[in-house]
C-alpha positions in Angstrom: 16.9 -18.3 -17.2 19.5 -19.2 -14.6 19.8 -21.5 -11.7 20.5 -20.9 -8.0 21.9 -23.5 -5.5 22.0 -23.1 -1.8 25.1 -24.0 -0.7 24.2 -25.0 2.5 21.5 -27.4 1.8 23.9 -28.9 -0.7 26.2 -30.1 1.7 23.5 -32.1 3.6 22.7 -35.7 3.0 20.4 -36.4 0.4 17.5 -37.5 3.0 17.9 -34.5 4.8 17.8 -32.3 1.8 14.6 -33.7 1.3 13.2 -33.2 4.6 14.2 -29.3 4.4 12.9 -28.7 1.2 9.5 -30.8 2.1 9.0 -28.8 4.8 9.6 -25.4 2.9 6.9 -26.6 0.5 4.5 -27.5 2.6 5.0 -24.0 4.8 3.8 -22.5 1.7 0.1 -23.8 1.9 -0.4 -22.2 5.2 0.8 -18.5 4.0 -1.2 -16.0 2.3 -0.1 -13.3 0.6 -0.6 -9.6 1.3 0.2 -6.4 -0.7 1.7 -3.3 1.7 2.9 -0.2 -0.3 2.9 -2.3 -3.8 4.9 -5.5 -2.7 3.8 -8.5 -1.8 4.3 -10.7 1.2 3.5 -14.0 2.0 2.3 -14.4 6.0 0.7 -16.9 7.8 -2.5 -17.6 7.1 -3.7 -16.8 10.6 -2.5 -13.5 10.9 -4.6 -12.7 8.1 -7.1 -13.5 10.1 -6.2 -11.3 12.9 -5.6 -8.1 10.6 -9.3 -9.0 9.4 -10.7 -8.9 12.7 -8.9 -5.7 13.6 -9.7 -4.2 10.8 -13.5 -4.9 11.7 -12.9 -3.9 15.2 -11.9 0.0 13.8 -15.6 0.2 12.0 -15.1 -1.7 9.0 -17.6 -3.5 7.4 -15.6 -5.0 4.2 -12.9 -7.6 4.6 -9.4 -6.1 5.1 -8.0 -5.2 1.2 -5.5 -7.6 0.1 -3.6 -9.1 -2.9 -5.4 -11.7 -4.7 
């Protein structure tokens, strides 16, 4: 396995790096997966609710099919 670096992040002070990485990590908790044409995307959980609501308004009784 190879490693990668984010060069702009490495240029920041250590405390700022921690703040940026902490915000990125917490953002993952608010994202949900959805699969479109065989590709998985992570979108805000609120958008999943909107999709389900629109799906139901179209007359569908089952939840919008999602990747788990």
